[in-house]
N, C-alpha and C positions, 0 to 999 in steps of 0.2 A: 799611420793613417792621412789625409790629407784634409782639410778645414774644408775642401768642398765636396768631396766625397762624405763625411760627416753629415754636411747640411743635406745632403740628397739623400742618404739613410733615414733623417731625422724626417726629415718634409715625407718621403713615402712611410714611414712608420706613421704618423699624424694620418696621413690619407687613410691606410687599410684601417685605422681604428674608427674613422669618421664612417667609411664604407661599414664596416662589420656592423658599429651602433644603427647606423641608419635602417640594415637592414633587417636587424633584431626588433627595431620599432613597428616597422611595417608589418612582420609577421604577428607579433602582438597587436598591433592593429584589426589585422584579416581575424586572426584567431576570436577575438574578444566582441567583434563585431557580428559574428556567426552564432553567438550564443542569447541565449534569451532566461531573462530572470522571473518570464512571464507565464503564468499558468494558461492563461485565456485561449492560448492557442488549443488547447485541448477540450473546451467546452462543447464544443461541436461533435465532438465522437460519442456514441452510445455506451453507456459501462455492458459490461457482459452479464447479460441476462440470468440470473437465478432463479430457478423454480422448486416448487414445493419436490415434487416426483424426481427430479435429476439432484437435486444437491441437499435441500433440509431436512427430507425423510430418511434420508440416510444419517445423517449428523444426527438426528433425534433418535433413529434406532439404534444405533451403537450408543449412546453416551444418556439417554434419558430411560429406555423402557424397563431397566430394572426395576422403577419405582412407580414410573408415570403409567401405567397400564389401567384398563379398565378391568375392575375397580381397582383404584391407586394403590399402592403397597406402603411401607415402612414409613407411612406418615405424609406421605405426596398428595397435595390437596387435589388435585386433577389429573384426570388422564390426558397423555398428549400421541393419540396413536390416530387422527384425524388431521388432514388440513388445516379445518376449523379449528380443532382443540390447540392445535399448535398458534393459527393467527391470533387467537382469544389470548393465548398467553403474552404472547409479543406485544400487542394491541393494550391488554388491560392487565397484566398480571407482571409487566417488568421480567420478562424471562432474557430479555439481552442483557439487561442491568445485573441481573443475578448470575448468567454466566461468564459476564465479563470482571465482576466482582470476585468469582472463584467461590461464591455460598453454593452454587450450583454447577457440576453435582457435588453432592456433599461425600460421596466414596468415589474412587476410581480415578481417571486422566481428568485433567481440567479441560474444556475445550481450548483447541487450538488458537491464535488470531486467526488466521484464514477463516477456520470454521465460523468466529462470532463475525467477522466481515461478511460472509456468505450469507447468516442472519441477518446482518445489517442493511444489506444490497437486498433480499428478498423484502425485506419490509421497504423499502426506499424505492422498489420496483414496482409497489402494488400487488405483493402478494401472488405473483404467480402461480400458475398451477402446476 
């Protein structure tokens, strides 16, 4: 192989490497410029409304009414048979803390993370009927 041809191939390889590197840097720039580490863009969106009738009543009926009936059974301290009962338990008796810690219900399955989040959303949403 002649020296002239070798120099031509080396120059071509060098240019191809620079072109590939430049292209990859451009792609990387565009990909990272479109992402956001900021959750502020979600602030204006409304949270999904959780209501007692549509969501909370079913959670309570399926997980709490084996004891929290009127009158309460098995040492339960109060009934949870109405919106008012459940709202009172959330506001003044740490219902969310008790189900989050796993101390309630004392028997059967614990509430799922989604059910606990529904209770929190219901509270933060103003206890919608």
